[in-house]
Structures are given as C-alpha cells and as structure tokens.
C-alpha positions as CSV (number, residue, x, y, z in Angstrom):
1,M,30.5,20.1,21.4
2,K,28.3,21.6,24.5
3,S,24.7,21.1,24.1
4,R,22.1,24.3,24.6
5,I,18.2,24.5,25.3
6,N,16.7,26.5,22.3
7,R,14.7,29.0,24.6
8,E,12.6,30.2,21.9
9,K,11.3,26.4,21.2
10,M,10.9,25.8,24.4
11,F,8.9,28.7,24.8
12,E,6.9,27.7,22.3
13,L,6.4,23.7,23.2
14,M,4.9,25.6,26.6
15,N,2.0,27.1,24.8
16,K,1.3,24.5,22.5
17,Q,1.2,21.9,25.4
18,C,0.2,23.9,28.4
19,R,-1.5,27.2,26.2
20,G,1.1,29.5,27.9
21,N,0.8,28.4,31.6
22,Y,4.0,28.5,34.0
23,N,2.4,26.7,36.3
24,L,1.7,23.4,34.4
25,F,4.4,23.0,32.1
26,G,6.6,23.6,35.1
27,R,5.1,21.0,37.0
28,Q,4.6,18.6,33.9
29,L,8.4,19.0,33.4
30,G,9.2,18.9,37.4
31,V,10.9,22.1,37.7
32,D,9.6,25.3,39.9
33,P,7.7,27.4,37.6
34,A,9.8,30.4,38.9
35,H,13.1,28.4,37.7
36,L,11.3,28.3,34.4
37,Y,9.5,31.8,34.0
38,R,13.3,32.5,35.1
39,F,15.2,30.4,32.0
40,L,12.8,31.4,29.6
41,N,12.7,34.9,30.2
42,T,16.2,35.5,30.9
43,G,18.0,32.6,30.4
44,V,19.1,32.2,33.3
45,G,19.2,28.5,34.9
46,G,19.4,26.7,32.0
47,G,21.2,24.2,33.8
48,K,21.8,20.2,33.8
49,K,18.2,20.5,35.9
50,M,16.5,21.4,33.0
51,I,17.5,19.8,30.1
52,F,17.4,16.7,32.0
53,A,13.5,17.6,32.4
54,L,12.8,18.6,28.7
55,I,14.2,14.8,28.0
56,A,12.5,13.2,30.4
57,Y,9.0,15.2,29.3
58,C,10.6,14.8,25.8
59,D,10.6,11.0,26.0
60,R,6.6,10.9,28.0
61,H,5.3,12.7,25.7
62,N,7.2,11.1,22.2
63,L,8.9,13.8,21.1
64,N,12.5,14.3,20.0
65,F,14.2,16.4,22.6
66,Q,17.2,17.2,19.9
67,Q,15.3,19.8,18.4
68,F,15.2,21.8,21.5
69,L,18.9,21.5,21.9
70,D,21.4,24.4,20.1
71,T,25.7,22.6,19.3
72,E,27.6,24.3,19.8
C-alpha cells in the first residue's frame, strides 16, 4: 500500500491555517515555499520530505495526519 498526500486537502489546510499564504505555511512546515507551491499546484515534489513535514506539522497542531493522505 502506497500513501500519497491529498493536495486538495493540504491546500484547504493552508487556506484555513495560514490564509492561503505559501510563505507562512512553508515556514511552518519546514519546507521551501517554492517547493510547496510547486507541489500544491502541479503535484511535483510530494515525496518523503513533504510527507514527513506534514506529519510533524499535524503533530504540533494536534491534527490527524492520515486525513491528508490518499492510500492506493
């Protein structure tokens, strides 16, 4: 079973938590805002670094990270 980040749900999280600000959300995740922008808009770059950053973010904010993952 392979897990992938659901980009739409992550985009909704960014809009809710950071008012759609890529710079702020990228800093909170610990990833480059350009990398975040590229991933959310094209799907490129959603590897381990992005998954681990999202998991750490969810742990810090008491969110269930599995709601942001699609399993195949």
